[in-house]
N, C-alpha and C positions, 0 to 999 in steps of 0.2 A: 122328695129325690130318686126323680127317672131310677127301675133300681128293674128295667131289663135289662134281659144280655146283654145287647147291640150297649149299651149305659151301663153297662159294667163291665167291657172290655172299653168300651175311653176312656172313661175314668183308668182306669188303669192300665190301659195304654200312653197316659198321657201322660200321665207316673214314672211311666220306667219313659219317656223321652226326652225328660230334665224337660229345660226352661224356654219356653220358645210353640208350644205343640199348647193348644187348646184343646178339652173337655166342651163339647154345645149339641146340648142331645141329642145323647147317643151320638153322636159323630166327632174323629181326632182329627184337627187341624193342626195339619203338620207343618206349615209354610219354610219356603223354601230357603233361606235364611236359615232357622233354627234345622231343621231339616242334614246340613252343611255339618253345622256344627257341632250333632250330636249324632248325623245318620238317620238313616231310611229305618223308617222299618220296612223290617224283612218280604221279602216279594209272594205274594200269595194270590189268588186267585178272588175276589173276593167281586170278581164283572154281575153287578142279575142278573144278566144276561149272560149269562157260561150257557146255560139251559133251554133257548128262546131259539124259535127254526130263526135260521141263518136269513140277512139276506130280510128282514122287517125294521121296518125308522120305527125308533125308539125312544124309548125320555126324551134325548138334544136331536134330531130329526137326525138320528146317524142311520144308517141299515148297524142296526145289531152283531154283535160276534167281527164286527169287519177294528181295525188299528183303532177309527176317525174314535169311533167311538168310546173303545178302554178309552181312552187317554180323555175325551170327550171326562168320562167316568173318572179318573184321575185328576182330573181338572176340577170338576169336583167337590168328588172324598178327598181329596189331599189335599191338594192346593186350595180349600177354599172359597174359587170361584166359581159361580156359579155361569156357566160356559156354556153354550149352548151352536148349532149351527148358525143364529143368525148374532153371536155376540160382540161388544161395539160395532152395530150396526153390520156387518159386516160378512156377507157369504166364505165361511170357511172350507167346502164340500167335500170334494176328495184331498187325500191327505197332496195330492201333485200341488198343492192350491195351496197347500197352507205355509209355504214362506212368506206369497206372493199378498196373501190374508194379511200375514200378519204386517211384513208394512201396511198398507191400508190404516191396521190395526196400534197400529202408533209403537210394534213391541220391539225389543230388542230382540234382532237379531245377526250371533256370531260363531263364533266357534270355539269356544269356548263352556265346556257344558256345567248347568250346574244339578245340584239335584233338584227336584221339582222342576224342570224345564222340556219338551218338547223336541223328541232332539228328531230327527231330518234325512237321512243317505240321501249322500249323494245318488242323482241317479235313478232314485227308488220313490216313485211312488205310494213312502208308507210314511207314517207315525210313530213313538215310542216313545215311555216317560222315562224322564232320568230319576233310579229310583235311589242310585251308589256313587260314589265318586270313590276307585279302590284308593287306597294308600300310591299304588307302581302309577299311580294316572288314569285304571284304565275303567272305561263306565258300564255303568249294571241299566240295563236297562228291563224295562217291561213295558210285554205288547200284545195286541195278538194279530192273526192271520196272516204270519209268518212261516213259520215252519212250526209243525203242520196249518193246517190252515182253518181258522175260523177254531181259533183255538188258543188260548190263552201258553203264553213262553218269556221266558227269561234268562237273557244270555248279558254275556261278559262279558265287553270288547274295546278294542284296543280305541287311544279317544277319535283320532286322526276317521277323516272321510264324513261326517254328518256334522249340520253346521243344527245349533239352537234357536226356537225361542223362547224366549225368556219371560212368562208369564207377572204379574203382578202380585206384591203377598209376600 
């Protein structure tokens, strides 16, 4: 049994989330369906590049401390998807291209938020990860490089004015 702090945290997180959460190799994977049913993990800046130099190529082939790199981290860490800038043979690139890329990757894009989806605000080249849907319908987003620049941010906003990319899982 792995007894590293990360593995212990992963097991505790999986136990706390209930059915649908799986601890695998110290990594807690929360599917969109399970997170919707029991609530996602609390917003936290666990992004591994938060102290790195801005705009250097990161692990997922996105520039570090940008919204796209953070969302790639969330898709890998929370959704359990091996997402990168060439996922499913599609170049995702800048956030302004993600709706188009999602269509090429045959993903559902709509106006319905879901925990684990990627939110794309209308009229902005930005992406954010949907952390939670509140009982009043407002959406909790986690993101990087919104305000202030190149740092973690958590916002709760009304659901209007966003499109959502739904990844498998």
